[in-house]
C-alpha positions as CSV (number, residue, x, y, z in Angstrom):
1,M,-2.6,22.6,-1.3
2,A,-2.1,23.6,2.3
3,I,-4.0,21.5,4.7
4,S,-5.9,23.7,7.2
5,G,-6.8,22.5,10.6
6,V,-9.7,20.2,10.5
7,G,-12.3,21.0,13.0
8,Q,-10.5,24.2,13.9
9,S,-13.7,26.0,14.7
10,Y,-14.9,23.0,16.6
11,Y,-11.8,23.0,18.8
12,Q,-11.9,26.7,19.5
13,N,-15.6,26.7,20.4
14,N,-15.9,23.4,22.2
15,V,-12.5,22.2,23.4
16,A,-9.8,24.9,23.5
17,T,-12.1,27.3,25.4
18,T,-13.0,24.9,28.1
19,K,-13.2,21.1,28.4
20,S,-15.7,21.2,31.1
21,T,-18.4,23.1,29.3
22,K,-19.9,21.4,26.2
23,S,-22.5,23.7,24.8
24,V,-23.4,25.5,21.6
25,N,-26.1,28.0,20.7
26,S,-29.2,26.1,19.7
27,T,-31.3,29.0,18.3
28,E,-30.8,32.7,17.7
29,E,-34.3,33.4,18.8
30,T,-34.1,32.0,22.3
31,G,-30.4,32.1,23.0
32,N,-30.8,28.8,24.8
33,T,-27.9,26.4,24.9
34,K,-27.9,22.7,24.3
35,E,-25.3,20.4,25.8
36,L,-23.6,18.1,23.3
37,S,-23.0,14.4,24.1
38,E,-19.7,12.8,23.3
39,A,-21.4,11.0,20.4
40,E,-22.7,14.4,19.0
41,E,-19.2,15.9,19.4
42,M,-17.7,13.0,17.5
43,A,-20.3,13.2,14.8
44,I,-19.4,16.9,14.2
45,F,-15.7,16.1,14.2
46,K,-16.2,13.2,11.7
47,K,-18.2,15.4,9.4
48,E,-15.6,18.2,9.4
49,F,-12.8,15.7,8.9
50,Y,-14.4,14.0,5.9
51,A,-15.2,17.4,4.4
52,E,-11.4,18.2,4.6
53,I,-10.6,14.9,2.9
54,D,-13.0,15.8,0.1
55,K,-11.0,18.9,-0.6
56,I,-7.8,16.9,-1.4
57,P,-7.4,16.6,-5.2
58,R,-7.0,13.0,-6.4
59,N,-4.4,11.8,-8.8
60,R,-5.9,11.0,-12.2
61,T,-5.0,7.3,-11.8
62,I,-7.2,7.0,-8.7
63,T,-10.7,6.5,-10.0
64,N,-12.2,4.9,-7.0
65,V,-11.1,5.0,-3.4
66,A,-12.6,4.0,0.0
67,I,-11.2,5.5,3.2
68,N,-12.1,3.5,6.3
69,I,-11.2,5.1,9.6
70,S,-11.7,3.2,12.8
71,E,-13.5,4.6,15.8
72,E,-10.2,4.4,17.8
73,A,-8.4,6.5,15.1
74,F,-11.1,9.1,15.2
75,K,-10.9,9.3,18.9
76,N,-7.1,9.7,18.8
77,M,-7.4,12.4,16.2
78,K,-10.1,14.3,18.1
79,D,-7.9,14.2,21.3
80,D,-4.6,15.0,19.6
81,P,-4.6,17.7,16.8
82,E,-1.0,16.9,15.9
83,Y,-1.9,13.3,15.2
84,R,-4.9,14.5,13.2
85,E,-2.6,16.6,11.0
86,K,-0.3,13.7,10.5
87,I,-3.2,11.5,9.3
88,L,-4.3,14.3,6.9
89,S,-0.8,14.7,5.5
90,A,-0.6,10.9,4.9
91,L,-3.9,10.9,3.1
92,K,-2.9,13.9,1.0
93,R,0.3,12.1,0.1
94,D,-1.5,8.9,-0.9
95,L,-4.4,10.5,-2.7
96,T,-2.2,12.7,-4.8
97,S,0.4,10.1,-5.5
98,S,0.4,8.0,-8.7
99,F,1.8,5.2,-6.6
100,A,-1.3,4.9,-4.4
101,P,-3.3,2.4,-6.5
102,L,-0.3,0.1,-6.8
103,E,0.7,0.3,-3.2
104,A,-2.9,-0.4,-2.1
105,S,-2.9,-3.5,-4.4
106,M,0.4,-5.0,-3.5
107,V,1.8,-7.2,-0.7
108,L,5.6,-7.7,-0.4
109,Y,6.5,-11.0,1.2
110,F,9.9,-12.1,2.3
111,T,10.4,-15.8,2.1
112,G,13.2,-15.9,4.6
113,A,15.3,-18.0,2.2
114,S,18.5,-16.9,0.5
115,R,19.6,-18.2,-2.8
116,S,22.6,-18.1,-5.2
117,S,21.3,-15.6,-7.8
118,A,24.5,-16.0,-9.8
119,A,23.9,-19.7,-10.3
120,I,20.3,-19.1,-11.4
121,I,21.3,-16.3,-13.8
122,D,24.0,-18.6,-15.2
123,Q,21.4,-21.3,-15.9
124,Q,19.2,-18.7,-17.7
125,R,22.2,-17.6,-19.8
126,K,23.0,-21.2,-20.8
127,N,19.4,-21.9,-21.8
128,T,19.2,-18.9,-24.1
129,S,22.7,-19.2,-25.6
130,S,22.2,-22.9,-26.3
131,G,19.1,-22.1,-28.4
132,N,16.5,-23.3,-25.9
133,Q,13.4,-22.0,-27.8
134,K,11.2,-22.3,-24.7
135,A,13.4,-20.0,-22.7
136,I,14.0,-17.6,-25.6
137,D,10.3,-17.2,-26.3
138,A,9.7,-16.6,-22.5
139,M,12.3,-13.9,-22.5
140,H,10.7,-12.1,-25.4
141,R,7.3,-12.2,-23.7
142,I,8.8,-10.8,-20.5
143,K,10.3,-7.9,-22.4
144,Q,6.9,-7.1,-23.9
145,S,5.2,-7.4,-20.5
146,A,7.3,-4.5,-19.2
147,I,5.7,-2.3,-21.9
148,D,2.2,-3.6,-21.2
149,M,2.7,-3.1,-17.5
150,K,3.6,0.5,-18.0
151,L,0.5,1.1,-20.0
152,A,-1.6,-0.6,-17.3
153,L,-0.1,1.7,-14.6
154,L,-0.7,4.8,-16.6
155,K,-4.3,3.8,-16.9
156,G,-4.5,2.9,-13.2
157,D,-5.7,-0.5,-14.2
158,M,-4.5,-2.8,-11.4
159,Q,-6.5,-5.8,-12.7
160,A,-4.6,-5.7,-16.0
161,F,-1.3,-5.1,-14.2
162,A,-1.9,-8.2,-12.0
163,K,-2.7,-10.3,-15.0
164,I,0.5,-9.2,-16.8
165,L,2.5,-9.8,-13.6
166,G,1.1,-13.3,-13.3
167,Q,1.9,-14.2,-16.9
168,G,5.4,-12.8,-16.5
169,W,5.9,-15.1,-13.5
170,E,4.9,-18.1,-15.6
171,D,7.3,-17.1,-18.3
172,K,10.1,-16.4,-15.9
173,K,9.8,-20.0,-14.5
174,K,10.4,-21.3,-18.1
175,M,13.8,-19.7,-18.2
176,A,15.5,-21.8,-15.5
177,E,14.4,-24.7,-13.3
178,A,15.8,-23.2,-10.1
179,I,13.7,-20.0,-10.3
180,S,10.8,-21.6,-8.4
181,N,10.8,-24.4,-5.8
182,P,8.3,-26.0,-3.4
183,M,8.8,-23.3,-0.8
184,I,7.9,-20.5,-3.3
185,Q,5.0,-22.5,-4.7
186,E,3.6,-22.9,-1.2
187,V,3.4,-19.1,-0.8
188,F,1.3,-18.9,-4.0
189,D,-0.8,-21.8,-2.9
190,V,-1.6,-19.9,0.4
191,A,-1.9,-16.4,-1.0
192,I,-4.1,-17.0,-4.1
193,P,-7.1,-18.6,-2.3
194,A,-6.9,-15.8,0.3
195,G,-7.4,-13.1,-2.3
196,A,-4.1,-12.6,-4.2
197,L,-4.6,-12.1,-7.9
198,A,-1.0,-12.9,-9.0
199,G,2.6,-12.7,-8.0
200,K,6.2,-12.9,-9.0
201,V,9.5,-13.5,-7.3
202,S,11.7,-10.4,-7.3
203,G,15.1,-10.7,-8.7
204,A,16.7,-13.9,-10.0
205,G,14.3,-16.2,-8.2
206,G,14.8,-19.2,-5.9
207,G,13.9,-17.2,-2.7
208,G,14.1,-13.6,-1.5
209,F,11.0,-11.4,-2.0
210,I,7.7,-12.1,-3.7
211,M,5.5,-9.4,-5.0
212,L,1.8,-10.2,-4.7
213,M,-1.0,-8.3,-6.4
214,V,-4.2,-8.4,-4.3
215,E,-7.7,-6.9,-4.2
216,P,-7.3,-4.0,-1.8
217,T,-10.4,-5.1,0.1
218,R,-8.8,-8.6,0.7
219,K,-5.3,-7.4,1.5
220,K,-5.7,-8.1,5.2
221,E,-6.9,-11.7,4.4
222,V,-3.8,-12.3,2.3
223,I,-1.5,-11.0,5.0
224,N,-3.2,-13.1,7.7
225,A,-2.9,-16.2,5.6
226,L,0.8,-15.6,4.9
227,K,1.4,-15.4,8.7
228,E,1.1,-19.2,8.8
229,L,4.3,-19.6,6.7
230,D,7.9,-19.1,7.7
231,G,8.4,-15.8,6.0
232,F,6.8,-12.4,6.8
233,V,5.2,-9.5,5.1
234,M,7.5,-6.5,4.7
235,P,6.1,-2.9,4.8
236,F,7.2,-0.9,1.8
237,R,6.6,2.4,-0.1
238,F,7.5,3.5,-3.6
239,T,9.7,6.6,-3.9
240,E,10.4,9.1,-6.7
241,G,14.1,9.0,-6.2
242,G,14.9,5.3,-6.5
243,A,17.2,3.5,-4.0
244,H,18.4,5.4,-0.9
245,G,21.3,4.6,1.3
246,W,22.4,5.6,4.8
247,K,25.7,5.5,6.5
248,I,25.7,5.2,10.3
249,Y,28.6,6.5,12.2
250,S,29.7,5.7,15.7
251,T,28.2,8.2,18.1
252,D,31.5,8.6,20.0
253,K,33.2,10.0,16.8
254,I,30.6,12.6,16.0
């Protein structure tokens, strides 16, 4: 769907023609004019902007969405048509993407700690090959959780996805002692009370990144709580094409 210029008629009639005159026809009978206040101009702009948003088709996995736009953002969009188009394009991308519910419900936190993934994986291998039933059962449940998580994503059920992720983390910790540690546990101890539903360390464990599922309305609370720790929240976005790489050349050789 091509996105038309929001408030195009508004800009042509009230801004593009002249910035010094703020008037519209009030009645056809009298032909009188009524000056618009800045608040009235903004109200018209907001109404037209939200009308344009309503035209964007939602992905079937997005059953409920709230779009909160600050007054500062509205002012910037009203003053800068190019910025307004960028915001509309971003909204279109998010509302039509199947990734939108998951991205809105996830926080990616970098612990700042490195670890030897090879050593952790080797411990997992030893536990399963030696017949450690606790580790083997955990591995089977993790395998099943991948199927269950796919179904939850297809339904757009982020609550179910979070529950499965949390159980997967509990199972993962049973596969090797080094997968979790006090530093990682502290992240959970801070994030869960702030609004996180569940989480899981990415990769082998022991450090690196932690994926946290949150209530979208409490996402900011979780991020602010995590600022008290040594790591940091990492902005991210899912892509259709998997991993991407770049090669940077020296400018004097180009």
